[in-house]
VMD Tcl script that draws the C-alpha trace (Angstrom):
set ca {
  {26.64 -77.54 -50.56}
  {28.36 -81.21 -48.69}
  {27.04 -84.83 -49.03}
  {24.69 -85.68 -47.50}
  {25.69 -88.77 -44.74}
  {24.43 -92.45 -44.77}
  {22.38 -91.65 -41.70}
  {20.75 -88.54 -43.80}
  {20.36 -90.43 -46.35}
  {18.75 -93.01 -44.61}
  {15.79 -90.91 -43.37}
  {12.72 -90.11 -44.74}
  {12.26 -86.92 -46.99}
  {9.73 -85.33 -44.36}
  {11.98 -85.98 -41.71}
  {14.81 -84.28 -43.62}
  {12.47 -81.42 -44.05}
  {12.03 -81.34 -40.16}
  {15.78 -81.38 -39.71}
  {16.46 -78.75 -42.18}
  {13.47 -76.38 -40.58}
  {15.16 -76.83 -36.97}
  {18.62 -76.33 -37.60}
  {17.56 -73.31 -39.72}
  {15.64 -71.43 -36.82}
  {18.52 -73.19 -34.42}
  {21.03 -71.01 -36.13}
  {18.81 -68.12 -36.19}
  {18.25 -67.61 -32.42}
  {21.89 -68.96 -31.90}
  {23.36 -65.13 -33.54}
  {22.64 -62.62 -36.17}
  {23.14 -63.67 -39.23}
  {25.64 -62.74 -41.78}
  {25.69 -60.81 -44.61}
  {26.12 -64.03 -46.55}
  {23.48 -65.90 -44.78}
  {20.98 -62.83 -45.33}
  {21.16 -62.63 -49.18}
  {20.11 -66.38 -49.17}
  {17.32 -65.88 -46.72}
  {15.93 -63.12 -49.25}
  {16.49 -65.26 -52.04}
  {14.43 -68.75 -50.09}
  {11.39 -69.39 -52.40}
  {8.09 -69.80 -50.97}
  {4.83 -71.90 -51.01}
  {1.55 -71.79 -49.98}
  {1.71 -73.44 -46.67}
  {1.17 -72.20 -43.41}
  {5.33 -73.07 -42.90}
  {5.75 -71.39 -46.96}
  {3.89 -68.24 -45.64}
  {6.28 -67.30 -42.88}
  {9.02 -68.41 -45.00}
  {8.09 -65.68 -47.07}
  {7.44 -63.14 -44.21}
  {10.88 -63.83 -43.03}
  {12.39 -63.36 -46.70}
  {10.76 -60.26 -46.87}
  {11.54 -58.41 -43.60}
  {15.81 -59.48 -44.82}
  {15.36 -57.46 -47.39}
  {15.08 -54.44 -45.01}
  {17.99 -55.26 -42.80}
  {21.37 -55.67 -42.81}
  {24.02 -58.00 -40.63}
  {24.82 -54.99 -38.20}
  {21.18 -53.21 -38.13}
  {20.19 -57.36 -37.44}
  {23.42 -57.71 -34.87}
  {21.83 -55.07 -32.38}
  {18.57 -56.53 -33.11}
  {19.40 -59.74 -31.55}
  {21.59 -58.02 -28.93}
  {18.74 -55.64 -27.91}
  {16.04 -58.40 -28.20}
  {17.87 -61.70 -26.53}
  {21.76 -60.38 -24.43}
  {20.65 -56.61 -23.34}
  {22.84 -54.62 -20.31}
  {21.80 -57.38 -18.05}
  {18.95 -59.14 -20.17}
  {17.43 -58.49 -23.15}
  {13.43 -58.39 -24.17}
  {13.69 -61.78 -23.96}
  {14.90 -64.89 -21.84}
  {15.70 -67.72 -24.32}
  {15.70 -70.64 -21.94}
  {13.41 -73.78 -20.88}
  {14.26 -73.25 -17.21}
  {13.76 -69.44 -17.53}
  {9.86 -69.99 -19.30}
  {9.08 -72.67 -16.71}
  {10.39 -71.59 -13.70}
  {11.41 -67.66 -14.07}
  {15.33 -68.18 -12.72}
  {17.87 -69.72 -14.84}
  {19.78 -72.79 -13.78}
  {16.73 -74.71 -12.82}
  {15.19 -78.23 -12.50}
  {14.43 -78.15 -16.18}
  {18.41 -77.76 -17.05}
  {19.02 -80.05 -15.03}
  {16.36 -82.75 -17.02}
  {17.86 -81.68 -20.26}
  {21.63 -82.75 -19.19}
  {19.82 -85.99 -18.13}
  {18.52 -86.81 -21.22}
  {21.34 -85.34 -23.15}
  {23.80 -87.70 -21.25}
  {21.09 -91.07 -22.42}
  {21.04 -89.80 -25.96}
  {24.64 -89.26 -25.80}
  {24.87 -85.50 -26.63}
  {27.91 -83.37 -25.66}
  {27.83 -79.94 -24.80}
  {29.93 -77.89 -27.15}
  {33.41 -77.11 -26.32}
  {33.18 -72.86 -26.11}
  {29.71 -73.15 -25.71}
  {28.94 -70.85 -22.20}
  {24.83 -70.41 -22.36}
  {22.98 -72.85 -20.36}
  {21.82 -76.50 -23.36}
  {18.26 -74.79 -22.94}
  {18.51 -72.34 -24.37}
  {15.85 -72.08 -27.59}
  {19.05 -72.75 -30.11}
  {20.66 -75.56 -28.73}
  {17.16 -77.14 -28.39}
  {16.43 -76.47 -31.99}
  {20.12 -78.07 -32.85}
  {19.57 -81.12 -31.03}
  {15.98 -82.02 -32.37}
  {17.81 -81.52 -36.20}
  {20.67 -83.74 -34.83}
  {18.47 -86.35 -33.50}
  {16.68 -86.46 -36.82}
  {19.41 -86.58 -38.85}
  {21.85 -89.32 -36.69}
  {24.24 -86.48 -35.83}
  {24.82 -88.04 -32.44}
  {24.64 -91.77 -33.63}
  {21.64 -93.62 -35.16}
  {18.68 -91.14 -35.80}
  {16.83 -90.97 -33.09}
  {13.30 -93.27 -33.21}
  {9.37 -91.03 -33.43}
  {8.88 -92.19 -29.58}
  {12.61 -90.74 -28.88}
  {12.16 -87.65 -30.70}
  {8.63 -87.51 -29.60}
  {9.58 -87.69 -25.71}
  {12.63 -85.12 -25.95}
  {10.61 -82.50 -27.74}
  {7.35 -82.83 -25.33}
  {9.69 -82.92 -22.19}
  {11.91 -80.11 -22.93}
  {10.53 -77.94 -25.85}
  {6.66 -78.41 -26.08}
  {6.15 -77.83 -22.62}
  {7.57 -73.87 -23.40}
  {8.72 -73.41 -27.12}
  {5.71 -72.03 -28.35}
  {4.98 -69.78 -25.82}
  {8.33 -68.16 -26.28}
  {8.03 -67.86 -29.88}
  {4.60 -66.25 -29.55}
  {5.86 -63.66 -27.28}
  {8.65 -63.28 -29.97}
  {6.19 -63.20 -33.25}
  {4.13 -60.27 -30.93}
  {7.39 -58.74 -30.05}
  {7.61 -54.74 -31.96}
  {11.08 -53.99 -32.34}
  {12.26 -55.81 -35.36}
  {10.31 -57.21 -38.08}
  {12.61 -60.17 -38.88}
  {12.85 -62.07 -35.21}
  {9.27 -61.22 -35.18}
  {9.09 -63.16 -38.18}
  {11.69 -65.96 -36.69}
  {9.34 -66.21 -34.10}
  {6.11 -66.63 -36.13}
  {8.08 -69.28 -38.17}
  {9.38 -70.96 -34.99}
  {5.48 -70.98 -33.45}
  {4.33 -72.78 -36.67}
  {7.09 -75.66 -36.25}
  {6.01 -75.95 -32.67}
  {2.51 -76.76 -32.95}
  {2.89 -78.67 -36.26}
  {5.41 -80.97 -34.32}
  {3.28 -81.07 -31.79}
  {0.27 -82.22 -33.47}
  {1.95 -84.36 -34.80}
  {3.81 -86.32 -32.00}
  {0.33 -85.91 -29.91}
  {-1.10 -88.83 -32.99}
  {2.04 -90.82 -32.49}
  {1.84 -93.32 -30.95}
}
mol new
graphics top color blue
foreach p $ca { graphics top sphere $p radius 0.5 }
foreach p [lrange $ca 0 end-1] q [lrange $ca 1 end] { graphics top cylinder $p $q radius 0.2 }
display resetview
């Protein structure tokens, strides 16, 4: 394991847990997992919390898959021939089209937070994977100092909370692949918990 940075060491354990979950979902939504990643998912430990139950479902689904089958499922669900079963972009979920105002608003927020588009990435920045990874980075201080709770709340409510819950709910209901349906369940729980927590935050 890599050593934690000073910023990561300075954040509360519960925030570290949030960042790990955001990052985990971001990686799963960015690309199909490798054999090594699938093996790690199969071995995940769970508890009796809603998040633990969702992780248990994901681990169980991973035991029936391999890298090849999940690569095909990812292609069918999110890429397809021209378009997959799901279009995991904020602009599409909020307006029905890609490259719309939600993307422009996100780019404005990214500039204000010092978040730059990754080199070699062709997808618009409002992809669900990128947004999960941005939240992870804000929490742990990847873009400078860890973002304050008010900054996290503003970013979440403007760019994630308005649509990601609907996306993950749709994914959870998909009959195409049990593994990605489990990803949808886990994502939906994270969005619900975060939405409730931010709603109580001042």
